N, C-alpha and C positions, 0 to 999 in steps of 0.2 A: 623622630631620630635614628638615622645609621651608626650603627660604629665602623668612623675607619678601618679599626685594624680588622677587624670580621673578613671584608671586600673583597676579592682578588676584583682588580684593577686592569682592564681592556687598555682605556681609556679616558688619556686626562685632559681635559682645556683649560683656560685661564678659569670660570668658574666649576666648572660643571667635573663627574666622574663618573662613568658611565663602567657599572661596573656588570658582576654578576647577582644573579639575586638569593638569595636565604631564604629561608624558610620565614624568618619576622621578622621579614615583612611587608607577611598577607595586612598588615592588618593596612597599611599607609593603599598598596595596591586597592586593597576594595573599597578604599573613601578613592583617592583619584578615578577609578571609574565610572565614582558615580552622577559626574557632572552630565548636564544635560552636552555639551559638545559630544560627549562619546556615545550617550544616548544615540545623538542624530549621526553621527558618519560612520559608525563601531560600536552597531549593537550587543553585539559576542560578543564583545569586547567589555562586558561590563558586571561587578561581579555581585551581586545583593546581598551578601553575604561572608565574614575573612572566612568560613570555613570552604566555600566555593573558591575562592581569592588561593588559599594554600592548597588545596587539588591541584587546578592549575598551573602553580609556581611548582609544587612534588615535581611534574611533566615537562617544565622546564627547564627551572631546573636536570634534568632528565637528559641531557638534546645539549648542552658544554660538555665539548669535548669531541665531541660528533660534526657530522658532516647536511647531514637533512633534515638541519629544521622544523621549528623554527628555533629562529638564535635572538630570545630577545634578552634584552638586559635594562636598568632599571637605568634613570640619567637619576643621582643624587646633585644636590648644590653644596661646592665643596665646604659655603664660608657655614652654610649654616645643615648642613649634614642631612636635609630634609630629601625625599622621597619627589621628585614633583613626574614619576608619568618615567618615561620606556622608550627608548629605539631596537629597534628587529630589521631582523632578512626572513621571509618567508617566498618558500618554493612557490610557483609558480608553475602551469601549465611547461611541457612543452621543457621542461630545464634552465625553467628561468627562474630570475629569484624579484625580487619584491621589494624596499621599503615599507616598513611603518614605524608614528609616534603619537605622544601626545604629549601634550605634555597639562596638569589639570587645572580649571577652570580658572582660579588664584594666585597660578605664575605661569600664565600666559601674559603674551604683548611685553618682554623681556626677553628675545632671543634667544631665549634656552630651544627650540627645538633647529637652528640652524645653529646657532651651535653646535648642539649635538651631531648633528645630521653630515654635519662639514667634515666633522674630523672619525665620525663616525663609515663612513664612508668605503675609502683608499685600507683600514682596518680591516672591515670585516668582509671588504672583497677579493686582500691579500689572503686572510681567511679560509674562503671555503676555494677560492681561486676562479674567481671569474671575474671578469670584463666587465659586465655592466648587468647593474641595476633599475628598473624600473622602476616610476612612482606614481603611482593609480589611484583616482582620487575622484569626485563628485564637482561636477564640473559649478556647485554651489559650496563649495568647501573652499575661499579666497585661501584661508588662508596657509593651508594648507598644502596649493599652489604658491603660494607668495613661498614658504620656508622650501620650497622644489626648483626654483627661479635661482634663488638666491646659492644656490646646492649645487650649479652650475646643471641641473636635467633638462634635456634637450625635449618641447612638443611634441611627439608622434603620432598623438589623433587625440583628437576632439570631437565625442557624439556619443549615440548609443552601443550602452556595451553590458557586457555584466558586470555589475559589482555586488559585492554579498549570494551569490545564486539571482538576482534580480536585470534587469535593464532599465538600464537607469542614463544620465548625460553625466555625461566622465573625462576624464580628462589621461591620459595615460604619456607618464612622459619618463624620459632615460636617459644614467646618468650613462659613461665610461670612466673607464681608468683612461686617465692620461699616460701616453709614451713619455 
């Protein structure tokens, strides 16, 4: 459980708060990172101990207020105050930015990722002063592809490309700020 009075709210939706991390979220972050989908699709975002999660959170917290990235924000369910995952914006090659998100397995299938990403995109694009955001995932990650489609991303590439340093079958999508 998270205490809502300590949070800096970045985005609020009907069901969710997207806020800044605090160090006391380390236990929930660590627990959320251990599910099989996280291990399969983003193994570099798995923390085996709470101490590892704390160390990562210290770094992520230090990035707030900058436009360097990564800019990572926890997703909290308003009704229960549960930390269910995160949404992030990370710099990639050539001055471009990529969105990332993860909802812990026990909370998937409720539309939380779509709700969070839809609300987050225009806010973070304005904060970083960018016009487009890429979404890159493995072609086998059907749930992530569906989230991007529902959030207005357009496919720009499907094929073999680098994914976490390895040649894999990927989908690269782009979302653009509406004029």
